C-alpha positions as a Python dict, from the first residue, in 0.01 Angstrom:
ca = {
    (1, 'M'): (0, 0, 0),
    (2, 'A'): (133, 346, -94),
    (3, 'G'): (-9, 520, 212),
    (4, 'S'): (-156, 479, 558),
    (5, 'I'): (-346, 676, 821),
    (6, 'E'): (-254, 721, 1185),
    (7, 'K'): (-526, 851, 1420),
    (8, 'R'): (-404, 1130, 1645),
    (9, 'K'): (-578, 1328, 1919),
    (10, 'G'): (-922, 1476, 1850),
    (11, 'D'): (-996, 1522, 1480),
    (12, 'S'): (-629, 1504, 1379),
    (13, 'Y'): (-502, 1236, 1139),
    (14, 'R'): (-147, 1173, 1023),
    (15, 'L'): (-124, 1074, 658),
    (16, 'V'): (179, 869, 557),
    (17, 'Y'): (306, 809, 204),
    (18, 'F'): (568, 538, 143),
    (19, 'A'): (815, 666, -118),
    (20, 'G'): (1042, 360, -137),
    (21, 'Y'): (1375, 292, 31),
    (22, 'N'): (1702, 481, 69),
    (23, 'L'): (2052, 340, 3),
    (24, 'K'): (2063, 191, 352),
    (25, 'G'): (1736, 6, 297),
    (26, 'K'): (1531, 229, 526),
    (27, 'T'): (1179, 330, 433),
    (28, 'I'): (1134, 681, 289),
    (29, 'K'): (817, 843, 419),
    (30, 'K'): (633, 1165, 354),
    (31, 'T'): (381, 1280, 610),
    (32, 'K'): (102, 1531, 637),
    (33, 'T'): (-132, 1614, 925),
    (34, 'V'): (-497, 1686, 844),
    (35, 'H'): (-811, 1755, 1045),
    (36, 'C'): (-1116, 1550, 949),
    (37, 'K'): (-1455, 1472, 1102),
    (38, 'S'): (-1424, 1098, 1040),
    (39, 'M'): (-1194, 822, 918),
    (40, 'K'): (-1391, 823, 592),
    (41, 'E'): (-1291, 1183, 526),
    (42, 'A'): (-933, 1103, 627),
    (43, 'K'): (-921, 825, 364),
    (44, 'I'): (-1033, 1075, 98),
    (45, 'E'): (-755, 1311, 209),
    (46, 'L'): (-507, 1022, 199),
    (47, 'A'): (-602, 944, -161),
    (48, 'K'): (-543, 1309, -254),
    (49, 'F'): (-213, 1312, -63),
    (50, 'V'): (-85, 995, -232),
    (51, 'A'): (-181, 1135, -575),
    (52, 'D'): (4, 1462, -504),
    (53, 'C'): (314, 1278, -384),
    (54, 'E'): (323, 1052, -688),
    (55, 'K'): (289, 1353, -919),
    (56, 'G'): (562, 1541, -734),
    (57, 'M'): (309, 1798, -619),
    (58, 'Y'): (388, 1785, -247),
    (59, 'I'): (677, 1955, -73),
    (60, 'E'): (745, 1839, 278),
    (61, 'G'): (879, 2067, 543),
    (62, 'K'): (787, 2369, 752),
    (63, 'S'): (661, 2664, 551),
    (64, 'L'): (890, 2966, 549),
    (65, 'K'): (779, 3318, 623),
    (66, 'F'): (854, 3553, 336),
    (67, 'E'): (1099, 3762, 538),
    (68, 'D'): (1294, 3446, 627),
    (69, 'F'): (1295, 3340, 263),
    (70, 'V'): (1440, 3682, 169),
    (71, 'E'): (1735, 3621, 402),
    (72, 'I'): (1802, 3286, 231),
    (73, 'W'): (1771, 3451, -112),
    (74, 'K'): (2014, 3728, -13),
    (75, 'R'): (2268, 3485, 132),
    (76, 'D'): (2257, 3212, -133),
    (77, 'Y'): (2186, 3417, -444),
    (78, 'G'): (2174, 3796, -421),
    (79, 'E'): (2510, 3857, -254),
    (80, 'K'): (2689, 3597, -467),
    (81, 'E'): (2537, 3626, -813),
    (82, 'L'): (2416, 3984, -863),
    (83, 'A'): (2624, 4285, -958),
    (84, 'P'): (2673, 4515, -654),
    (85, 'S'): (2473, 4801, -807),
    (86, 'T'): (2187, 4567, -904),
    (87, 'Y'): (2185, 4403, -562),
    (88, 'T'): (2179, 4742, -389),
    (89, 'R'): (1885, 4853, -607),
    (90, 'Y'): (1697, 4531, -528),
    (91, 'L'): (1757, 4574, -155),
    (92, 'G'): (1603, 4919, -180),
    (93, 'M'): (1283, 4778, -331),
    (94, 'L'): (1275, 4491, -83),
    (95, 'N'): (1331, 4696, 230),
    (96, 'S'): (1107, 4989, 139),
    (97, 'R'): (803, 4809, -4),
    (98, 'I'): (813, 4435, -73),
    (99, 'I'): (919, 4305, 270),
    (100, 'P'): (688, 4535, 472),
    (101, 'Y'): (392, 4414, 265),
    (102, 'F'): (470, 4042, 243),
    (103, 'S'): (661, 3991, 570),
    (104, 'H'): (370, 3821, 748),
    (105, 'F'): (297, 3586, 455),
    (106, 'H'): (428, 3231, 435),
    (107, 'V'): (592, 3182, 96),
    (108, 'D'): (371, 2888, 2),
    (109, 'K'): (57, 3083, 95),
    (110, 'I'): (113, 3384, -133),
    (111, 'K'): (-160, 3391, -396),
    (112, 'P'): (-179, 3580, -725),
    (113, 'T'): (-451, 3800, -573),
    (114, 'D'): (-215, 3902, -291),
    (115, 'I'): (41, 4019, -546),
    (116, 'M'): (-229, 4197, -749),
    (117, 'Q'): (-343, 4385, -437),
    (118, 'F'): (18, 4483, -367),
    (119, 'Y'): (60, 4632, -716),
    (120, 'D'): (-273, 4808, -684),
    (121, 'L'): (-159, 4964, -358),
    (122, 'L'): (165, 5083, -517),
    (123, 'S'): (-30, 5257, -791),
    (124, 'K'): (-255, 5455, -554),
    (125, 'D'): (-206, 5742, -311),
    (126, 'T'): (32, 5546, -93),
    (127, 'Q'): (307, 5292, -142),
    (128, 'I'): (243, 5061, 152),
    (129, 'V'): (168, 5066, 524),
    (130, 'R'): (502, 5071, 701),
    (131, 'R'): (398, 4916, 1027),
    (132, 'K'): (738, 4915, 1195),
    (133, 'N'): (884, 5251, 1099),
    (134, 'N'): (583, 5481, 1068),
    (135, 'N'): (339, 5355, 1331),
    (136, 'G'): (94, 5233, 1070),
    (137, 'K'): (72, 5565, 888),
    (138, 'K'): (45, 5558, 511),
    (139, 'T'): (333, 5728, 338),
    (140, 'G'): (464, 5793, -7),
    (141, 'K'): (344, 5881, -353),
    (142, 'P'): (200, 5647, -616),
    (143, 'L'): (459, 5464, -823),
    (144, 'S'): (475, 5472, -1201),
    (145, 'S'): (380, 5165, -1401),
    (146, 'K'): (747, 5129, -1498),
    (147, 'T'): (857, 5116, -1134),
    (148, 'I'): (579, 4873, -1042),
    (149, 'A'): (690, 4652, -1333),
    (150, 'E'): (1041, 4655, -1185),
    (151, 'H'): (897, 4532, -854),
    (152, 'H'): (715, 4260, -1045),
    (153, 'R'): (1032, 4141, -1216),
    (154, 'L'): (1214, 4118, -883),
    (155, 'L'): (930, 3943, -700),
    (156, 'H'): (876, 3704, -993),
    (157, 'A'): (1248, 3616, -1005),
    (158, 'M'): (1266, 3559, -629),
    (159, 'L'): (961, 3334, -622),
    (160, 'Q'): (1100, 3144, -919),
    (161, 'K'): (1407, 3075, -708),
    (162, 'A'): (1175, 2943, -436),
    (163, 'V'): (1032, 2700, -692),
    (164, 'Y'): (1381, 2598, -802),
    (165, 'W'): (1483, 2539, -441),
    (166, 'Q'): (1164, 2330, -389),
    (167, 'L'): (1025, 2564, -126),
    (168, 'I'): (702, 2614, -322),
    (169, 'L'): (536, 2417, -601),
    (170, 'A'): (448, 2702, -835),
    (171, 'N'): (526, 3071, -881),
    (172, 'P'): (214, 3278, -803),
    (173, 'A'): (364, 3578, -987),
    (174, 'E'): (336, 3377, -1310),
    (175, 'R'): (-40, 3432, -1294),
    (176, 'V'): (-17, 3808, -1240),
    (177, 'Q'): (-11, 4051, -1529),
    (178, 'P'): (225, 4340, -1447),
    (179, 'P'): (130, 4694, -1546),
    (180, 'K'): (181, 4768, -1913),
    (181, 'T'): (474, 4997, -1978),
    (182, 'R'): (584, 5175, -2287),
    (183, 'K'): (920, 5085, -2428),
    (184, 'P'): (1142, 5384, -2348),
    (185, 'K'): (1250, 5588, -2647),
    (186, 'R'): (1625, 5574, -2667),
    (187, 'R'): (1768, 5913, -2751),
    (188, 'Y'): (2071, 5960, -2973),
    (189, 'Y'): (2234, 6210, -3210),
    (190, 'D'): (2200, 6179, -3585),
    (191, 'D'): (2493, 6234, -3820),
    (192, 'E'): (2455, 6614, -3837),
    (193, 'Q'): (2420, 6651, -3460),
    (194, 'S'): (2719, 6423, -3410),
    (195, 'K'): (2929, 6641, -3642),
    (196, 'T'): (2830, 6944, -3432),
    (197, 'L'): (2931, 6761, -3115),
    (198, 'V'): (3270, 6659, -3255),
    (199, 'S'): (3355, 7004, -3392),
    (200, 'N'): (3275, 7170, -3060),
    (201, 'L'): (3477, 6913, -2866),
    (202, 'M'): (3778, 6975, -3088),
    (203, 'E'): (3771, 7345, -2994),
    (204, 'L'): (3814, 7274, -2623),
    (205, 'T'): (4129, 7405, -2455),
    (206, 'E'): (4401, 7184, -2309),
    (207, 'D'): (4267, 7209, -1955),
    (208, 'Q'): (3957, 7020, -2071),
    (209, 'I'): (4137, 6755, -2277),
    (210, 'K'): (4033, 6484, -2032),
    (211, 'Y'): (3665, 6543, -2111),
    (212, 'K'): (3726, 6583, -2483),
    (213, 'V'): (3903, 6247, -2500),
    (214, 'A'): (3641, 6072, -2285),
    (215, 'I'): (3347, 6187, -2499),
    (216, 'L'): (3515, 6123, -2834),
    (217, 'L'): (3644, 5783, -2723),
    (218, 'T'): (3291, 5686, -2620),
    (219, 'L'): (3141, 5817, -2944),
    (220, 'F'): (3388, 5613, -3154),
    (221, 'T'): (3374, 5292, -2946),
    (222, 'G'): (3027, 5280, -2791),
    (223, 'V'): (3162, 5171, -2452),
    (224, 'R'): (2942, 5192, -2145),
    (225, 'L'): (3020, 5462, -1888),
    (226, 'G'): (3155, 5211, -1635),
    (227, 'E'): (3371, 5049, -1903),
    (228, 'L'): (3511, 5387, -2005),
    (229, 'M'): (3600, 5476, -1646),
    (230, 'G'): (3760, 5133, -1598),
    (231, 'L'): (4004, 5173, -1886),
    (232, 'E'): (4376, 5164, -1803),
    (233, 'W'): (4667, 5268, -2021),
    (234, 'N'): (4774, 4910, -2082),
    (235, 'D'): (4427, 4856, -2239),
    (236, 'I'): (4522, 5088, -2524),
    (237, 'N'): (4709, 4927, -2814),
    (238, 'F'): (4846, 5237, -2988),
    (239, 'K'): (5022, 5038, -3259),
    (240, 'D'): (4717, 4844, -3384),
    (241, 'G'): (4449, 5094, -3285),
    (242, 'I'): (4267, 4867, -3039),
    (243, 'V'): (4090, 4941, -2710),
    (244, 'C'): (4060, 4637, -2480),
    (245, 'V'): (3758, 4641, -2249),
    (246, 'N'): (3835, 4428, -1942),
    (247, 'R'): (3674, 4592, -1640),
    (248, 'S'): (3412, 4837, -1522),
    (249, 'S'): (3435, 5115, -1265),
    (250, 'Q'): (3127, 5161, -1048),
    (251, 'Y'): (3020, 5367, -749),
    (252, 'L'): (2804, 5280, -449),
    (253, 'A'): (2759, 5505, -148),
    (254, 'E'): (2861, 5232, 97),
    (255, 'K'): (3163, 5118, -110),
    (256, 'G'): (3280, 5429, -293),
    (257, 'V'): (3441, 5381, -635),
    (258, 'F'): (3521, 5015, -701),
    (259, 'T'): (3617, 4791, -992),
    (260, 'K'): (3419, 4493, -1120),
    (261, 'T'): (3413, 4269, -1423),
    (262, 'P'): (3209, 4397, -1719),
    (263, 'K'): (2834, 4339, -1749),
    (264, 'T'): (2854, 4004, -1930),
    (265, 'E'): (3122, 3768, -2060),
    (266, 'S'): (3072, 3909, -2410),
    (267, 'S'): (3142, 4257, -2269),
    (268, 'I'): (3511, 4164, -2245),
    (269, 'R'): (3616, 4260, -2596),
    (270, 'E'): (3848, 4449, -2829),
    (271, 'V'): (3721, 4754, -3013),
    (272, 'G'): (3902, 4902, -3311),
    (273, 'I'): (3956, 5280, -3323),
    (274, 'P'): (4059, 5503, -3617),
    (275, 'D'): (4390, 5686, -3645),
    (276, 'F'): (4224, 6011, -3537),
    (277, 'V'): (4134, 5864, -3199),
    (278, 'V'): (4478, 5702, -3162),
    (279, 'S'): (4643, 6041, -3219),
    (280, 'L'): (4407, 6200, -2969),
    (281, 'L'): (4498, 5938, -2708),
    (282, 'E'): (4869, 5992, -2774),
    (283, 'E'): (4823, 6366, -2718),
    (284, 'Y'): (4629, 6297, -2400),
    (285, 'K'): (4898, 6057, -2274),
    (286, 'L'): (5158, 6337, -2299),
    (287, 'W'): (4933, 6570, -2101),
    (288, 'Y'): (4863, 6290, -1850),
    (289, 'D'): (5235, 6220, -1796),
    (290, 'N'): (5301, 6591, -1742),
    (291, 'Q'): (5032, 6599, -1476),
    (292, 'K'): (5184, 6296, -1311),
    (293, 'E'): (5529, 6456, -1311),
    (294, 'F'): (5388, 6782, -1174),
    (295, 'C'): (5224, 6604, -878),
    (296, 'G'): (5539, 6406, -800),
    (297, 'E'): (5511, 6203, -480),
    (298, 'L'): (5153, 6316, -428),
    (299, 'W'): (5044, 6126, -741),
    (300, 'I'): (4849, 5805, -675),
    (301, 'D'): (4928, 5571, -962),
    (302, 'S'): (4601, 5398, -1050),
    (303, 'N'): (4699, 5368, -1419),
    (304, 'R'): (4344, 5464, -1514),
    (305, 'L'): (4293, 5684, -1820),
    (306, 'F'): (4051, 5916, -1645),
    (307, 'V'): (4161, 6025, -1302),
    (308, 'Q'): (4132, 6304, -1050),
    (309, 'A'): (4403, 6567, -1011),
    (310, 'D'): (4604, 6335, -783),
    (311, 'G'): (4573, 6022, -999),
    (312, 'K'): (4285, 5855, -813),
    (313, 'P'): (4012, 5703, -1034),
    (314, 'M'): (3740, 5955, -1115),
    (315, 'H'): (3385, 5917, -990),
    (316, 'P'): (3192, 5759, -1285),
    (317, 'S'): (2933, 6035, -1285),
    (318, 'T'): (3187, 6319, -1321),
    (319, 'I'): (3218, 6268, -1698),
    (320, 'S'): (2845, 6212, -1751),
    (321, 'K'): (2748, 6529, -1563),
    (322, 'W'): (3004, 6732, -1758),
    (323, 'F'): (2866, 6595, -2086),
    (324, 'V'): (2508, 6703, -2010),
    (325, 'K'): (2619, 7057, -1929),
    (326, 'F'): (2839, 7073, -2240),
    (327, 'V'): (2568, 6974, -2489),
    (328, 'E'): (2334, 7228, -2329),
    (329, 'Q'): (2596, 7499, -2384),
    (330, 'I'): (2648, 7418, -2752),
    (331, 'G'): (2275, 7401, -2823),
    (332, 'L'): (2231, 7029, -2886),
    (333, 'P'): (1929, 6839, -2751),
    (334, 'V'): (2020, 6694, -2412),
    (335, 'I'): (2069, 6317, -2407),
    (336, 'N'): (2221, 6116, -2125),
    (337, 'F'): (2573, 5977, -2150),
    (338, 'H'): (2447, 5634, -2252),
    (339, 'G'): (2297, 5806, -2556),
    (340, 'L'): (2651, 5823, -2698),
    (341, 'R'): (2658, 5444, -2705),
    (342, 'H'): (2322, 5449, -2879),
    (343, 'T'): (2455, 5709, -3123),
    (344, 'N'): (2761, 5499, -3200),
    (345, 'A'): (2551, 5194, -3296),
    (346, 'T'): (2300, 5396, -3498),
    (347, 'L'): (2569, 5574, -3702),
    (348, 'L'): (2755, 5249, -3773),
    (349, 'I'): (2438, 5076, -3895),
    (350, 'A'): (2360, 5378, -4112),
    (351, 'Q'): (2705, 5337, -4271),
    (352, 'N'): (2613, 4979, -4364),
    (353, 'I'): (2840, 4817, -4106),
    (354, 'E'): (2707, 4466, -4054),
    (355, 'V'): (2497, 4422, -3741),
    (356, 'P'): (2707, 4129, -3604),
    (357, 'I'): (3016, 4353, -3614),
    (358, 'V'): (2833, 4636, -3438),
    (359, 'S'): (2699, 4389, -3181),
    (360, 'A'): (3048, 4253, -3111),
    (361, 'R'): (3189, 4605, -3070),
    (362, 'L'): (2914, 4690, -2822),
    (363, 'G'): (2968, 4366, -2629),
    (364, 'H'): (2611, 4244, -2662),
    (365, 'A'): (2547, 3885, -2559),
    (366, 'Q'): (2275, 3849, -2824),
    (367, 'L'): (2240, 3993, -3172),
    (368, 'T'): (1872, 4070, -3107),
    (369, 'T'): (1973, 4327, -2844),
    (370, 'T'): (2148, 4530, -3111),
    (371, 'L'): (1858, 4494, -3352),
    (372, 'N'): (1587, 4575, -3097),
    (373, 'F'): (1744, 4863, -2908),
    (374, 'Y'): (2025, 5026, -3101),
    (375, 'V'): (1924, 5032, -3467),
    (376, 'H'): (1736, 5335, -3596),
    (377, 'P'): (1715, 5499, -3937),
    (378, 'I'): (1888, 5836, -3953),
    (379, 'I'): (1655, 6096, -4104),
    (380, 'A'): (1880, 6167, -4403),
    (381, 'H'): (1889, 5798, -4493),
    (382, 'N'): (1517, 5773, -4424),
    (383, 'K'): (1450, 6038, -4689),
    (384, 'T'): (1691, 5870, -4932),
    (385, 'A'): (1492, 5549, -4897),
    (386, 'G'): (1177, 5739, -4991),
    (387, 'F'): (1343, 5886, -5301),
    (388, 'A'): (1466, 5541, -5403),
    (389, 'L'): (1112, 5409, -5398),
    (390, 'E'): (993, 5708, -5601),
    (391, 'N'): (1260, 5641, -5863),
    (392, 'L'): (1153, 5277, -5878),
    (393, 'L'): (779, 5333, -5908),
    (394, 'L'): (777, 5666, -6096),
    (395, 'P'): (1096, 5658, -6308),
    (396, 'G'): (993, 5939, -6543),
    (397, 'R'): (889, 6182, -6269),
    (398, 'Q'): (1125, 6475, -6200),
}
């Protein structure tokens, strides 16, 4: 017999399922306690229990509270597998909203409707009730659909880990539709705007050469901000015109500026640069060495391309903030620093550079990322395409 029933005190019955034998020949059992009015009802529950066990639909063990599960997730996954900046961002969402709302839930008792109510609360006049910190008072403003969707992705991923670790049978977030969000429009400069940017950068005086080189190097390579700030002089192959991307420089308030590996394995790459950029880097290296000599013993030799006055690595946001102010001054539409990466890919595609080559230069793990996010028709080429169709369909029209 696959199962048996043991009568306990009162209306309690202990259901037992025999799952075979272990390597030592001992019986493997799964148990479940139920409350029934009669033995007849208990037998019905046993039949259900045996069926669930045989289908792999029963997880034995004490149910975890959500807040305890979070500690396991942080210890065994978050701290080990996530990038520091990503982990810090996730902790912010967990501590400010997700944990206060779900802390009293047991992980296996969270239902799709509970998650739906949580998202509904985030979208209204308050974020959540912070019982511990604010004496039950409602605080905060409604969150955007984009931010709520970010909470959904985190909660879904965490509960999926609970499934993988056999703490729950199914992910309740799978049955919840997150708020619809519009795909953000990625801003970039077209060819004419890029020419304006380059010409204005070339007019900068020597005391701003650091910024000139940083912006032009990004425009010609498409590196991410962290990758740019992580570059060291030994990453520059002046002879062959190659920039080697091996690391990323990041900043967190609790850690300061620190170095990490690039975003993905494919982010470790070599990017070819034209002679113009090589010459610019050679000019910058002379200026850099003069600065180093001027500082003497006070110089801290980090070997980074972009450093503070004493040689320490620059804060990653220093360059990006300077860039925003600069494009405002020269009358270009303001885009964020990452828009230079977007510009690089768009201009290369417009010059008929094959997408796989552009993708490899950008360090994308998948070709579809390049196609979906970084490929846009430049307006001049867009018009040319229209004229080409006119010539095809109306060849005699002038």
